[in-house]
HTML snippet that shows the backbone in 3Dmol.js (N, CA, C, O; Angstrom):
<script src="https://3Dmol.org/build/3Dmol-min.js"></script>
<div id="view" style="width:600px;height:400px;position:relative"></div>
<script>
const pdb = `
ATOM      1  N   MET A   1       9.474  39.220  50.896  1.00  0.00           N
ATOM      2  CA  MET A   1      10.741  39.606  50.318  1.00  0.00           C
ATOM      3  C   MET A   1      10.865  41.126  50.407  1.00  0.00           C
ATOM      4  O   MET A   1       9.922  41.858  50.107  1.00  0.00           O
ATOM      5  N   THR A   2      12.014  41.574  50.814  1.00  0.00           N
ATOM      6  CA  THR A   2      12.299  42.997  50.893  1.00  0.00           C
ATOM      7  C   THR A   2      13.180  43.382  49.716  1.00  0.00           C
ATOM      8  O   THR A   2      14.147  42.697  49.386  1.00  0.00           O
ATOM      9  N   HIS A   3      12.816  44.504  49.090  1.00  0.00           N
ATOM     10  CA  HIS A   3      13.551  44.958  47.911  1.00  0.00           C
ATOM     11  C   HIS A   3      13.937  46.413  48.125  1.00  0.00           C
ATOM     12  O   HIS A   3      13.077  47.294  48.129  1.00  0.00           O
ATOM     13  N   TYR A   4      15.235  46.668  48.305  1.00  0.00           N
ATOM     14  CA  TYR A   4      15.726  48.031  48.492  1.00  0.00           C
ATOM     15  C   TYR A   4      16.271  48.547  47.166  1.00  0.00           C
ATOM     16  O   TYR A   4      17.149  47.926  46.566  1.00  0.00           O
ATOM     17  N   THR A   5      15.753  49.673  46.713  1.00  0.00           N
ATOM     18  CA  THR A   5      16.207  50.239  45.447  1.00  0.00           C
ATOM     19  C   THR A   5      15.883  51.727  45.382  1.00  0.00           C
ATOM     20  O   THR A   5      15.022  52.219  46.111  1.00  0.00           O
ATOM     21  N   VAL A   6      16.580  52.434  44.506  1.00  0.00           N
ATOM     22  CA  VAL A   6      16.292  53.847  44.272  1.00  0.00           C
ATOM     23  C   VAL A   6      15.401  54.011  43.047  1.00  0.00           C
ATOM     24  O   VAL A   6      15.000  55.125  42.711  1.00  0.00           O
ATOM     25  N   ILE A   7      15.092  52.899  42.380  1.00  0.00           N
ATOM     26  CA  ILE A   7      14.238  52.935  41.189  1.00  0.00           C
ATOM     27  C   ILE A   7      12.783  53.109  41.635  1.00  0.00           C
ATOM     28  O   ILE A   7      12.334  52.397  42.533  1.00  0.00           O
ATOM     29  N   PRO A   8      12.043  54.033  41.032  1.00  0.00           N
ATOM     30  CA  PRO A   8      10.638  54.222  41.409  1.00  0.00           C
ATOM     31  C   PRO A   8       9.801  52.968  41.135  1.00  0.00           C
ATOM     32  O   PRO A   8      10.058  52.235  40.180  1.00  0.00           O
ATOM     33  N   TRP A   9       8.796  52.733  41.990  1.00  0.00           N
ATOM     34  CA  TRP A   9       7.924  51.562  41.848  1.00  0.00           C
ATOM     35  C   TRP A   9       7.207  51.546  40.503  1.00  0.00           C
ATOM     36  O   TRP A   9       6.906  50.472  39.981  1.00  0.00           O
ATOM     37  N   GLU A  10       6.931  52.705  39.939  1.00  0.00           N
ATOM     38  CA  GLU A  10       6.245  52.765  38.657  1.00  0.00           C
ATOM     39  C   GLU A  10       7.077  52.103  37.550  1.00  0.00           C
ATOM     40  O   GLU A  10       6.519  51.462  36.659  1.00  0.00           O
ATOM     41  N   LEU A  11       8.394  52.251  37.601  1.00  0.00           N
ATOM     42  CA  LEU A  11       9.253  51.625  36.598  1.00  0.00           C
ATOM     43  C   LEU A  11       9.392  50.121  36.830  1.00  0.00           C
ATOM     44  O   LEU A  11       9.491  49.350  35.876  1.00  0.00           O
ATOM     45  N   ILE A  12       9.401  49.712  38.077  1.00  0.00           N
ATOM     46  CA  ILE A  12       9.541  48.289  38.390  1.00  0.00           C
ATOM     47  C   ILE A  12       8.299  47.523  37.954  1.00  0.00           C
ATOM     48  O   ILE A  12       8.408  46.430  37.397  1.00  0.00           O
ATOM     49  N   TRP A  13       7.128  48.083  38.200  1.00  0.00           N
ATOM     50  CA  TRP A  13       5.873  47.368  37.950  1.00  0.00           C
ATOM     51  C   TRP A  13       5.159  47.807  36.675  1.00  0.00           C
ATOM     52  O   TRP A  13       3.978  47.503  36.510  1.00  0.00           O
ATOM     53  N   GLU A  14       5.836  48.514  35.764  1.00  0.00           N
ATOM     54  CA  GLU A  14       5.158  49.033  34.580  1.00  0.00           C
ATOM     55  C   GLU A  14       4.662  47.937  33.636  1.00  0.00           C
ATOM     56  O   GLU A  14       3.669  48.150  32.941  1.00  0.00           O
ATOM     57  N   ASN A  15       5.309  46.779  33.586  1.00  0.00           N
ATOM     58  CA  ASN A  15       4.881  45.692  32.705  1.00  0.00           C
ATOM     59  C   ASN A  15       4.301  44.517  33.480  1.00  0.00           C
ATOM     60  O   ASN A  15       4.272  43.397  32.971  1.00  0.00           O
ATOM     61  N   ALA A  16       3.848  44.751  34.678  1.00  0.00           N
ATOM     62  CA  ALA A  16       3.336  43.657  35.512  1.00  0.00           C
ATOM     63  C   ALA A  16       2.034  43.083  34.968  1.00  0.00           C
ATOM     64  O   ALA A  16       1.734  41.915  35.217  1.00  0.00           O
ATOM     65  N   ASP A  17       1.258  43.866  34.238  1.00  0.00           N
ATOM     66  CA  ASP A  17      -0.028  43.384  33.732  1.00  0.00           C
ATOM     67  C   ASP A  17       0.087  42.676  32.380  1.00  0.00           C
ATOM     68  O   ASP A  17      -0.914  42.169  31.873  1.00  0.00           O
ATOM     69  N   VAL A  18       1.275  42.631  31.787  1.00  0.00           N
ATOM     70  CA  VAL A  18       1.475  41.954  30.513  1.00  0.00           C
ATOM     71  C   VAL A  18       1.629  40.458  30.775  1.00  0.00           C
ATOM     72  O   VAL A  18       2.520  40.030  31.508  1.00  0.00           O
ATOM     73  N   GLU A  19       0.746  39.673  30.162  1.00  0.00           N
ATOM     74  CA  GLU A  19       0.783  38.230  30.360  1.00  0.00           C
ATOM     75  C   GLU A  19       1.559  37.577  29.215  1.00  0.00           C
ATOM     76  O   GLU A  19       1.242  37.766  28.041  1.00  0.00           O
ATOM     77  N   GLU A  20       2.577  36.808  29.584  1.00  0.00           N
ATOM     78  CA  GLU A  20       3.377  36.120  28.579  1.00  0.00           C
ATOM     79  C   GLU A  20       2.741  34.771  28.270  1.00  0.00           C
ATOM     80  O   GLU A  20       2.156  34.135  29.146  1.00  0.00           O
ATOM     81  N   VAL A  21       2.859  34.343  27.020  1.00  0.00           N
ATOM     82  CA  VAL A  21       2.279  33.081  26.580  1.00  0.00           C
ATOM     83  C   VAL A  21       3.410  32.075  26.368  1.00  0.00           C
ATOM     84  O   VAL A  21       4.329  32.311  25.584  1.00  0.00           O
ATOM     85  N   PHE A  22       3.324  30.947  27.082  1.00  0.00           N
ATOM     86  CA  PHE A  22       4.321  29.899  26.968  1.00  0.00           C
ATOM     87  C   PHE A  22       3.703  28.662  26.343  1.00  0.00           C
ATOM     88  O   PHE A  22       2.503  28.421  26.479  1.00  0.00           O
ATOM     89  N   THR A  23       4.523  27.879  25.660  1.00  0.00           N
ATOM     90  CA  THR A  23       4.086  26.607  25.107  1.00  0.00           C
ATOM     91  C   THR A  23       5.282  25.669  25.084  1.00  0.00           C
ATOM     92  O   THR A  23       6.421  26.080  25.307  1.00  0.00           O
ATOM     93  N   GLU A  24       5.002  24.410  24.812  1.00  0.00           N
ATOM     94  CA  GLU A  24       6.059  23.409  24.716  1.00  0.00           C
ATOM     95  C   GLU A  24       6.244  23.013  23.258  1.00  0.00           C
ATOM     96  O   GLU A  24       5.274  22.832  22.523  1.00  0.00           O
ATOM     97  N   VAL A  25       7.507  22.882  22.848  1.00  0.00           N
ATOM     98  CA  VAL A  25       7.855  22.546  21.477  1.00  0.00           C
ATOM     99  C   VAL A  25       8.914  21.456  21.522  1.00  0.00           C
ATOM    100  O   VAL A  25       9.866  21.533  22.299  1.00  0.00           O
ATOM    101  N   GLU A  26       8.742  20.435  20.679  1.00  0.00           N
ATOM    102  CA  GLU A  26       9.789  19.423  20.555  1.00  0.00           C
ATOM    103  C   GLU A  26      10.580  19.704  19.291  1.00  0.00           C
ATOM    104  O   GLU A  26      10.024  19.780  18.196  1.00  0.00           O
ATOM    105  N   MET A  27      11.889  19.855  19.459  1.00  0.00           N
ATOM    106  CA  MET A  27      12.771  20.193  18.347  1.00  0.00           C
ATOM    107  C   MET A  27      13.950  19.225  18.360  1.00  0.00           C
ATOM    108  O   MET A  27      14.751  19.228  19.295  1.00  0.00           O
ATOM    109  N   ASN A  28      14.053  18.402  17.324  1.00  0.00           N
ATOM    110  CA  ASN A  28      15.131  17.412  17.212  1.00  0.00           C
ATOM    111  C   ASN A  28      15.200  16.485  18.423  1.00  0.00           C
ATOM    112  O   ASN A  28      16.289  16.124  18.869  1.00  0.00           O
ATOM    113  N   GLY A  29      14.038  16.098  18.958  1.00  0.00           N
ATOM    114  CA  GLY A  29      13.991  15.187  20.093  1.00  0.00           C
ATOM    115  C   GLY A  29      14.180  15.854  21.441  1.00  0.00           C
ATOM    116  O   GLY A  29      14.216  15.166  22.461  1.00  0.00           O
ATOM    117  N   VAL A  30      14.302  17.178  21.478  1.00  0.00           N
ATOM    118  CA  VAL A  30      14.479  17.923  22.728  1.00  0.00           C
ATOM    119  C   VAL A  30      13.189  18.695  23.001  1.00  0.00           C
ATOM    120  O   VAL A  30      12.739  19.473  22.160  1.00  0.00           O
ATOM    121  N   LEU A  31      12.598  18.482  24.174  1.00  0.00           N
ATOM    122  CA  LEU A  31      11.373  19.187  24.544  1.00  0.00           C
ATOM    123  C   LEU A  31      11.749  20.504  25.210  1.00  0.00           C
ATOM    124  O   LEU A  31      12.462  20.523  26.213  1.00  0.00           O
ATOM    125  N   LEU A  32      11.261  21.608  24.638  1.00  0.00           N
ATOM    126  CA  LEU A  32      11.602  22.954  25.103  1.00  0.00           C
ATOM    127  C   LEU A  32      10.359  23.700  25.555  1.00  0.00           C
ATOM    128  O   LEU A  32       9.277  23.506  25.001  1.00  0.00           O
ATOM    129  N   GLN A  33      10.511  24.546  26.553  1.00  0.00           N
ATOM    130  CA  GLN A  33       9.467  25.510  26.889  1.00  0.00           C
ATOM    131  C   GLN A  33       9.867  26.819  26.225  1.00  0.00           C
ATOM    132  O   GLN A  33      10.981  27.307  26.416  1.00  0.00           O
ATOM    133  N   VAL A  34       8.946  27.389  25.438  1.00  0.00           N
ATOM    134  CA  VAL A  34       9.244  28.620  24.717  1.00  0.00           C
ATOM    135  C   VAL A  34       8.193  29.679  25.023  1.00  0.00           C
ATOM    136  O   VAL A  34       7.047  29.366  25.348  1.00  0.00           O
ATOM    137  N   ARG A  35       8.608  30.939  24.911  1.00  0.00           N
ATOM    138  CA  ARG A  35       7.705  32.079  25.060  1.00  0.00           C
ATOM    139  C   ARG A  35       7.391  32.581  23.671  1.00  0.00           C
ATOM    140  O   ARG A  35       8.302  32.891  22.903  1.00  0.00           O
ATOM    141  N   LEU A  36       6.122  32.666  23.337  1.00  0.00           N
ATOM    142  CA  LEU A  36       5.711  33.114  22.012  1.00  0.00           C
ATOM    143  C   LEU A  36       5.892  34.617  21.881  1.00  0.00           C
ATOM    144  O   LEU A  36       5.520  35.388  22.766  1.00  0.00           O
ATOM    145  N   GLU A  37       6.468  35.009  20.768  1.00  0.00           N
ATOM    146  CA  GLU A  37       6.720  36.413  20.457  1.00  0.00           C
ATOM    147  C   GLU A  37       5.838  36.818  19.284  1.00  0.00           C
ATOM    148  O   GLU A  37       5.282  35.950  18.611  1.00  0.00           O
ATOM    149  N   PRO A  38       5.696  38.109  19.025  1.00  0.00           N
ATOM    150  CA  PRO A  38       4.913  38.537  17.853  1.00  0.00           C
ATOM    151  C   PRO A  38       5.516  37.991  16.566  1.00  0.00           C
ATOM    152  O   PRO A  38       6.730  37.821  16.456  1.00  0.00           O
ATOM    153  N   GLY A  39       4.662  37.723  15.609  1.00  0.00           N
ATOM    154  CA  GLY A  39       5.118  37.155  14.342  1.00  0.00           C
ATOM    155  C   GLY A  39       5.272  35.652  14.482  1.00  0.00           C
ATOM    156  O   GLY A  39       4.534  35.014  15.232  1.00  0.00           O
ATOM    157  N   SER A  40       6.198  35.107  13.787  1.00  0.00           N
ATOM    158  CA  SER A  40       6.423  33.660  13.836  1.00  0.00           C
ATOM    159  C   SER A  40       7.727  33.357  14.572  1.00  0.00           C
ATOM    160  O   SER A  40       8.570  32.603  14.086  1.00  0.00           O
ATOM    161  N   ARG A  41       7.875  33.959  15.748  1.00  0.00           N
ATOM    162  CA  ARG A  41       9.085  33.768  16.538  1.00  0.00           C
ATOM    163  C   ARG A  41       8.739  33.238  17.925  1.00  0.00           C
ATOM    164  O   ARG A  41       7.619  33.400  18.410  1.00  0.00           O
ATOM    165  N   ALA A  42       9.720  32.607  18.546  1.00  0.00           N
ATOM    166  CA  ALA A  42       9.588  32.144  19.922  1.00  0.00           C
ATOM    167  C   ALA A  42      10.968  32.228  20.572  1.00  0.00           C
ATOM    168  O   ALA A  42      11.987  32.090  19.896  1.00  0.00           O
ATOM    169  N   THR A  43      10.995  32.454  21.878  1.00  0.00           N
ATOM    170  CA  THR A  43      12.240  32.525  22.627  1.00  0.00           C
ATOM    171  C   THR A  43      12.304  31.337  23.572  1.00  0.00           C
ATOM    172  O   THR A  43      11.355  31.075  24.311  1.00  0.00           O
ATOM    173  N   ILE A  44      13.418  30.618  23.551  1.00  0.00           N
ATOM    174  CA  ILE A  44      13.577  29.454  24.425  1.00  0.00           C
ATOM    175  C   ILE A  44      13.693  29.911  25.875  1.00  0.00           C
ATOM    176  O   ILE A  44      14.487  30.793  26.202  1.00  0.00           O
ATOM    177  N   VAL A  45      12.882  29.291  26.742  1.00  0.00           N
ATOM    178  CA  VAL A  45      12.918  29.595  28.170  1.00  0.00           C
ATOM    179  C   VAL A  45      13.759  28.558  28.902  1.00  0.00           C
ATOM    180  O   VAL A  45      14.630  28.908  29.699  1.00  0.00           O
ATOM    181  N   ARG A  46      13.496  27.269  28.628  1.00  0.00           N
ATOM    182  CA  ARG A  46      14.269  26.210  29.283  1.00  0.00           C
ATOM    183  C   ARG A  46      14.067  24.883  28.560  1.00  0.00           C
ATOM    184  O   ARG A  46      13.137  24.721  27.769  1.00  0.00           O
ATOM    185  N   ILE A  47      14.960  23.939  28.848  1.00  0.00           N
ATOM    186  CA  ILE A  47      14.841  22.577  28.336  1.00  0.00           C
ATOM    187  C   ILE A  47      14.025  21.777  29.338  1.00  0.00           C
ATOM    188  O   ILE A  47      14.343  21.751  30.527  1.00  0.00           O
ATOM    189  N   LEU A  48      12.977  21.128  28.859  1.00  0.00           N
ATOM    190  CA  LEU A  48      12.156  20.297  29.729  1.00  0.00           C
ATOM    191  C   LEU A  48      12.604  18.835  29.703  1.00  0.00           C
ATOM    192  O   LEU A  48      12.550  18.149  30.724  1.00  0.00           O
ATOM    193  N   ARG A  49      13.047  18.358  28.536  1.00  0.00           N
ATOM    194  CA  ARG A  49      13.509  16.982  28.415  1.00  0.00           C
ATOM    195  C   ARG A  49      14.541  16.910  27.305  1.00  0.00           C
ATOM    196  O   ARG A  49      14.326  17.418  26.204  1.00  0.00           O
ATOM    197  N   GLY A  50      15.655  16.278  27.605  1.00  0.00           N
ATOM    198  CA  GLY A  50      16.692  16.115  26.602  1.00  0.00           C
ATOM    199  C   GLY A  50      17.859  15.337  27.179  1.00  0.00           C
ATOM    200  O   GLY A  50      17.895  15.034  28.371  1.00  0.00           O
ATOM    201  N   GLY A  51      18.797  15.024  26.330  1.00  0.00           N
ATOM    202  CA  GLY A  51      19.993  14.335  26.781  1.00  0.00           C
ATOM    203  C   GLY A  51      20.946  15.293  27.482  1.00  0.00           C
ATOM    204  O   GLY A  51      20.772  16.510  27.424  1.00  0.00           O
ATOM    205  N   LEU A  52      21.943  14.740  28.140  1.00  0.00           N
ATOM    206  CA  LEU A  52      22.904  15.582  28.857  1.00  0.00           C
ATOM    207  C   LEU A  52      23.653  16.518  27.919  1.00  0.00           C
ATOM    208  O   LEU A  52      23.952  17.653  28.289  1.00  0.00           O
ATOM    209  N   GLU A  53      23.959  16.056  26.710  1.00  0.00           N
ATOM    210  CA  GLU A  53      24.691  16.895  25.761  1.00  0.00           C
ATOM    211  C   GLU A  53      23.838  18.054  25.253  1.00  0.00           C
ATOM    212  O   GLU A  53      24.381  19.060  24.796  1.00  0.00           O
ATOM    213  N   ASP A  54      22.511  17.931  25.325  1.00  0.00           N
ATOM    214  CA  ASP A  54      21.629  19.005  24.857  1.00  0.00           C
ATOM    215  C   ASP A  54      21.704  20.241  25.742  1.00  0.00           C
ATOM    216  O   ASP A  54      21.487  21.357  25.270  1.00  0.00           O
ATOM    217  N   TYR A  55      22.010  20.050  27.026  1.00  0.00           N
ATOM    218  CA  TYR A  55      22.107  21.185  27.939  1.00  0.00           C
ATOM    219  C   TYR A  55      23.332  22.051  27.640  1.00  0.00           C
ATOM    220  O   TYR A  55      23.371  23.223  28.013  1.00  0.00           O
ATOM    221  N   LEU A  56      24.328  21.477  26.971  1.00  0.00           N
ATOM    222  CA  LEU A  56      25.523  22.231  26.595  1.00  0.00           C
ATOM    223  C   LEU A  56      25.465  22.765  25.168  1.00  0.00           C
ATOM    224  O   LEU A  56      26.351  23.509  24.749  1.00  0.00           O
ATOM    225  N   ASN A  57      24.444  22.398  24.428  1.00  0.00           N
ATOM    226  CA  ASN A  57      24.297  22.830  23.040  1.00  0.00           C
ATOM    227  C   ASN A  57      23.797  24.279  23.018  1.00  0.00           C
ATOM    228  O   ASN A  57      22.717  24.555  23.542  1.00  0.00           O
ATOM    229  N   PRO A  58      24.551  25.207  22.426  1.00  0.00           N
ATOM    230  CA  PRO A  58      24.131  26.612  22.416  1.00  0.00           C
ATOM    231  C   PRO A  58      22.852  26.851  21.612  1.00  0.00           C
ATOM    232  O   PRO A  58      22.215  27.890  21.780  1.00  0.00           O
ATOM    233  N   CYS A  59      22.463  25.918  20.744  1.00  0.00           N
ATOM    234  CA  CYS A  59      21.223  26.077  19.984  1.00  0.00           C
ATOM    235  C   CYS A  59      19.990  26.030  20.888  1.00  0.00           C
ATOM    236  O   CYS A  59      18.949  26.598  20.555  1.00  0.00           O
ATOM    237  N   TYR A  60      20.109  25.357  22.025  1.00  0.00           N
ATOM    238  CA  TYR A  60      18.975  25.208  22.951  1.00  0.00           C
ATOM    239  C   TYR A  60      19.116  26.089  24.186  1.00  0.00           C
ATOM    240  O   TYR A  60      18.384  25.899  25.158  1.00  0.00           O
ATOM    241  N   ALA A  61      20.026  27.036  24.172  1.00  0.00           N
ATOM    242  CA  ALA A  61      20.271  27.893  25.328  1.00  0.00           C
ATOM    243  C   ALA A  61      19.096  28.842  25.562  1.00  0.00           C
ATOM    244  O   ALA A  61      18.509  29.341  24.602  1.00  0.00           O
ATOM    245  N   PRO A  62      18.747  29.096  26.819  1.00  0.00           N
ATOM    246  CA  PRO A  62      17.690  30.067  27.110  1.00  0.00           C
ATOM    247  C   PRO A  62      18.029  31.430  26.514  1.00  0.00           C
ATOM    248  O   PRO A  62      19.165  31.897  26.592  1.00  0.00           O
ATOM    249  N   GLY A  63      17.018  32.052  25.921  1.00  0.00           N
ATOM    250  CA  GLY A  63      17.201  33.355  25.284  1.00  0.00           C
ATOM    251  C   GLY A  63      17.371  33.265  23.780  1.00  0.00           C
ATOM    252  O   GLY A  63      17.248  34.277  23.089  1.00  0.00           O
ATOM    253  N   GLN A  64      17.651  32.078  23.254  1.00  0.00           N
ATOM    254  CA  GLN A  64      17.785  31.906  21.810  1.00  0.00           C
ATOM    255  C   GLN A  64      16.417  32.048  21.152  1.00  0.00           C
ATOM    256  O   GLN A  64      15.423  31.521  21.651  1.00  0.00           O
ATOM    257  N   GLU A  65      16.374  32.754  20.041  1.00  0.00           N
ATOM    258  CA  GLU A  65      15.124  32.890  19.290  1.00  0.00           C
ATOM    259  C   GLU A  65      15.066  31.833  18.208  1.00  0.00           C
ATOM    260  O   GLU A  65      16.062  31.558  17.538  1.00  0.00           O
ATOM    261  N   ILE A  66      13.884  31.237  18.038  1.00  0.00           N
ATOM    262  CA  ILE A  66      13.663  30.246  16.997  1.00  0.00           C
ATOM    263  C   ILE A  66      12.456  30.655  16.178  1.00  0.00           C
ATOM    264  O   ILE A  66      11.644  31.468  16.620  1.00  0.00           O
ATOM    265  N   VAL A  67      12.339  30.099  15.003  1.00  0.00           N
ATOM    266  CA  VAL A  67      11.165  30.312  14.170  1.00  0.00           C
ATOM    267  C   VAL A  67      10.093  29.347  14.640  1.00  0.00           C
ATOM    268  O   VAL A  67      10.346  28.149  14.764  1.00  0.00           O
ATOM    269  N   TYR A  68       8.901  29.857  14.903  1.00  0.00           N
ATOM    270  CA  TYR A  68       7.807  29.031  15.413  1.00  0.00           C
ATOM    271  C   TYR A  68       6.669  29.047  14.401  1.00  0.00           C
ATOM    272  O   TYR A  68       5.933  30.026  14.284  1.00  0.00           O
ATOM    273  N   LEU A  69       6.541  27.946  13.677  1.00  0.00           N
ATOM    274  CA  LEU A  69       5.473  27.787  12.693  1.00  0.00           C
ATOM    275  C   LEU A  69       4.693  26.520  13.059  1.00  0.00           C
ATOM    276  O   LEU A  69       5.056  25.429  12.619  1.00  0.00           O
ATOM    277  N   PRO A  70       3.636  26.648  13.851  1.00  0.00           N
ATOM    278  CA  PRO A  70       2.885  25.453  14.246  1.00  0.00           C
ATOM    279  C   PRO A  70       2.181  24.826  13.050  1.00  0.00           C
ATOM    280  O   PRO A  70       1.726  25.524  12.144  1.00  0.00           O
ATOM    281  N   THR A  71       2.101  23.509  13.062  1.00  0.00           N
ATOM    282  CA  THR A  71       1.406  22.773  11.989  1.00  0.00           C
ATOM    283  C   THR A  71       0.360  21.865  12.605  1.00  0.00           C
ATOM    284  O   THR A  71       0.499  21.406  13.739  1.00  0.00           O
ATOM    285  N   LEU A  72      -0.672  21.618  11.849  1.00  0.00           N
ATOM    286  CA  LEU A  72      -1.736  20.706  12.285  1.00  0.00           C
ATOM    287  C   LEU A  72      -1.623  19.417  11.475  1.00  0.00           C
ATOM    288  O   LEU A  72      -1.464  19.440  10.254  1.00  0.00           O
ATOM    289  N   LEU A  73      -1.707  18.302  12.182  1.00  0.00           N
ATOM    290  CA  LEU A  73      -1.643  17.010  11.523  1.00  0.00           C
ATOM    291  C   LEU A  73      -3.041  16.426  11.435  1.00  0.00           C
ATOM    292  O   LEU A  73      -3.788  16.445  12.413  1.00  0.00           O
ATOM    293  N   ASN A  74      -3.396  15.909  10.273  1.00  0.00           N
ATOM    294  CA  ASN A  74      -4.681  15.280  10.082  1.00  0.00           C
ATOM    295  C   ASN A  74      -4.461  13.773  10.077  1.00  0.00           C
ATOM    296  O   ASN A  74      -4.027  13.206   9.074  1.00  0.00           O
ATOM    297  N   ARG A  75      -4.762  13.129  11.201  1.00  0.00           N
ATOM    298  CA  ARG A  75      -4.558  11.683  11.329  1.00  0.00           C
ATOM    299  C   ARG A  75      -5.892  10.972  11.113  1.00  0.00           C
ATOM    300  O   ARG A  75      -6.845  11.172  11.867  1.00  0.00           O
ATOM    301  N   ARG A  76      -5.943  10.157  10.097  1.00  0.00           N
ATOM    302  CA  ARG A  76      -7.162   9.406   9.799  1.00  0.00           C
ATOM    303  C   ARG A  76      -6.898   7.944   9.837  1.00  0.00           C
ATOM    304  O   ARG A  76      -7.807   7.147   9.611  1.00  0.00           O
TER     305      ARG A  76
END
`;
const viewer = $3Dmol.createViewer("view");
viewer.addModel(pdb, "pdb");
viewer.setStyle({}, {cartoon: {color: "spectrum"}});
viewer.zoomTo();
viewer.render();
</script>
């Protein structure tokens, strides 16, 4: 890929070594891929599984921030 720009390479690649952490979350029956943010937040990246109407729902739109509080279930 060729990239023509006047922006210095140092600015383009300054965050290249930062590794983002992704996980999957099911919310109201919709499976989402989210990027974990500092604190108890997550940003929606994309819908992995859901109904057709879920793709038009602004609550599940990419870029939306949600509260991410993981819980552990003890099944005995």
